[in-house]
C-alpha positions as CSV (number, residue, x, y, z in Angstrom):
1,M,-31.9,-3.4,52.9
2,Q,-28.4,-4.0,54.3
3,T,-28.2,-4.8,58.0
4,L,-25.0,-3.3,59.4
5,R,-25.0,-4.3,63.1
6,T,-27.0,-5.4,66.1
7,L,-27.7,-3.0,68.9
8,D,-28.6,-4.9,72.1
9,V,-30.0,-2.3,74.6
10,R,-30.9,-4.8,77.3
11,S,-27.9,-3.8,79.4
12,V,-28.1,0.0,78.6
13,A,-29.7,2.3,81.2
14,P,-33.3,3.0,80.1
15,R,-32.7,6.8,79.8
16,E,-29.8,6.2,77.5
17,R,-31.5,3.7,75.1
18,H,-33.5,6.0,72.8
19,P,-30.6,8.5,72.4
20,A,-28.3,5.6,71.4
21,I,-30.8,4.2,69.0
22,F,-31.5,7.5,67.3
23,N,-27.8,8.3,67.1
24,L,-27.2,5.0,65.3
25,F,-30.2,5.5,63.0
26,D,-29.1,9.0,62.1
27,G,-25.6,7.7,61.1
28,L,-27.1,5.2,58.6
29,E,-27.0,5.8,54.9
30,P,-30.2,5.4,53.0
31,G,-31.0,1.7,52.5
32,Q,-29.0,0.6,55.6
33,S,-30.5,-0.8,58.7
34,F,-29.6,-2.2,62.1
35,E,-31.2,-4.8,64.3
36,L,-32.4,-3.7,67.7
37,V,-32.6,-6.3,70.6
38,N,-34.7,-5.4,73.6
39,D,-36.4,-7.0,76.6
40,H,-39.8,-5.6,75.9
41,D,-41.9,-4.5,73.0
42,P,-40.3,-1.2,71.8
43,K,-43.7,0.2,70.7
44,P,-43.0,3.6,72.4
45,L,-39.8,3.8,70.3
46,Y,-41.9,3.2,67.2
47,Y,-44.2,6.1,68.1
48,Q,-41.2,8.3,68.7
49,F,-39.7,7.4,65.3
50,S,-43.1,8.1,63.8
51,A,-43.2,11.6,65.4
52,E,-39.5,12.5,64.8
53,R,-38.5,10.6,61.6
54,N,-41.9,10.2,59.9
55,G,-41.7,8.7,56.5
56,R,-37.9,8.1,56.8
57,F,-37.7,4.8,58.5
58,V,-38.6,1.1,58.0
59,W,-39.7,-1.0,61.1
60,E,-39.8,-4.8,60.9
61,Y,-40.4,-7.1,63.8
62,L,-38.1,-10.1,63.6
63,E,-39.0,-11.6,67.0
64,Q,-41.9,-10.6,69.3
65,G,-41.2,-11.8,72.8
66,P,-42.1,-12.8,75.4
67,E,-38.5,-12.4,76.6
68,V,-36.6,-11.0,73.6
69,W,-37.8,-8.6,71.0
70,R,-35.9,-8.0,67.8
71,V,-36.7,-5.3,65.3
72,R,-35.0,-4.3,62.1
73,I,-34.9,-0.5,61.8
74,G,-33.8,1.0,58.5
75,K,-33.4,4.3,56.8
76,K,-35.6,4.6,53.6
77,E,-33.8,5.2,50.4
């Protein structure tokens, strides 16, 4: 899976984070991914992906805190 870019949402207003993440995801081609950097476990985001993009995404933790969380999010082929 090809990682295209890193999206660091730590400086983004909380209400703008999920829309920005889904916008980036929706623009990916199948087989592409991006790396999300956050200041907390993005578990609620995972649940939202599961509800809204079920079966169409890959979620891989790269770093799990306590201060920085990094997740590779990809679009399945």
